[in-house]
C-alpha positions as CSV (number, residue, x, y, z in Angstrom):
1,M,4.4,-85.2,139.8
2,R,3.3,-82.7,137.5
3,G,1.4,-81.9,134.2
4,P,-0.8,-84.4,132.9
5,V,0.2,-87.5,135.8
6,L,-0.8,-85.2,138.1
7,K,-4.5,-84.3,136.2
8,A,-4.6,-88.0,136.7
9,V,-4.3,-89.0,139.7
10,C,-6.4,-86.3,140.3
11,S,-9.5,-87.7,138.7
12,L,-9.2,-90.7,139.7
13,A,-8.9,-89.7,143.5
14,F,-12.2,-87.5,142.6
15,S,-14.0,-90.2,140.6
16,C,-13.2,-92.9,143.6
17,L,-14.2,-89.7,145.7
18,V,-17.6,-89.0,144.0
19,A,-18.1,-93.4,143.7
20,L,-17.9,-93.6,148.1
21,S,-19.9,-91.5,149.3
22,A,-23.0,-92.4,146.5
23,T,-22.9,-95.5,147.9
24,A,-22.8,-94.6,151.0
25,G,-25.6,-92.9,151.0
26,Q,-28.2,-95.3,149.8
27,A,-28.9,-97.3,153.4
28,D,-32.8,-97.4,153.8
29,V,-34.5,-95.8,156.7
30,I,-36.9,-97.9,158.0
31,V,-40.1,-96.2,160.7
32,G,-42.6,-98.4,162.0
33,A,-46.3,-97.3,163.4
34,N,-48.8,-98.3,165.4
35,S,-51.9,-97.9,164.4
36,A,-54.6,-96.5,166.6
37,A,-57.9,-98.5,165.3
38,F,-60.3,-100.1,167.6
39,G,-58.6,-104.0,167.0
40,N,-57.3,-104.9,163.6
41,G,-55.0,-102.0,163.9
42,P,-51.9,-103.0,161.3
43,I,-48.5,-102.4,162.7
44,T,-46.6,-100.5,158.8
45,F,-43.3,-99.5,157.9
46,Y,-42.4,-97.7,155.8
47,N,-39.0,-97.0,153.4
48,F,-38.7,-93.0,154.9
49,P,-36.7,-92.3,152.0
50,T,-39.0,-93.2,149.1
51,G,-42.7,-92.6,151.1
52,T,-43.7,-96.2,150.2
53,V,-44.7,-99.2,152.1
54,A,-41.8,-102.1,153.7
55,G,-44.2,-104.5,155.0
56,S,-47.1,-104.5,157.2
57,F,-49.5,-107.6,160.1
58,I,-51.5,-107.2,163.1
59,P,-49.9,-108.7,165.5
60,D,-52.0,-110.5,168.4
61,G,-52.4,-107.5,170.7
62,A,-54.8,-106.3,168.2
63,K,-56.8,-109.2,167.4
64,L,-58.5,-108.7,170.9
65,G,-61.2,-106.9,170.7
66,N,-61.9,-103.7,169.7
67,N,-58.2,-102.8,170.9
68,N,-56.3,-99.8,170.1
69,G,-52.7,-99.5,169.2
70,R,-50.0,-97.4,171.2
71,G,-46.9,-97.7,171.8
72,L,-44.0,-98.5,168.7
73,A,-40.4,-99.7,169.5
74,L,-38.6,-101.7,167.0
75,T,-34.6,-103.3,167.4
76,L,-32.2,-105.1,165.1
77,D,-35.2,-108.1,165.1
78,R,-38.2,-107.7,167.8
79,V,-41.0,-105.6,167.0
80,F,-41.9,-104.2,171.1
81,Y,-44.9,-103.2,170.9
82,T,-48.3,-101.6,172.8
83,E,-52.9,-101.4,172.9
84,L,-55.3,-100.3,174.9
85,S,-57.2,-102.6,176.5
86,G,-61.5,-102.0,175.2
87,G,-60.5,-99.1,173.2
88,F,-60.1,-97.3,175.4
89,G,-58.2,-99.0,178.6
90,P,-55.0,-99.0,180.2
91,T,-51.9,-100.3,178.0
92,D,-52.1,-104.7,179.9
93,F,-48.7,-105.2,178.5
94,I,-45.3,-104.3,176.2
95,R,-46.2,-106.4,174.0
96,I,-43.5,-108.3,171.4
97,A,-44.7,-109.6,167.8
């Protein structure tokens, strides 16, 4: 290949590479945070690249007295969390939301 054909092939290959890299880099990264509130503290999820709130809820364990949110672990389909009982007491369970 020479001249205009080579230029066209290289241009097409470069365009495909740019298009693929642009779509591959658009994956959302979601992070979560357990609020250290004394009762009714929400677990909030954020879209990390944009900084926007993706959702939140108050887990059942946070609704017991003045439980204080602590640990948080996320899998593809589960949210595990811990609460300090009575505000500063021990963590009684690893809970599943």
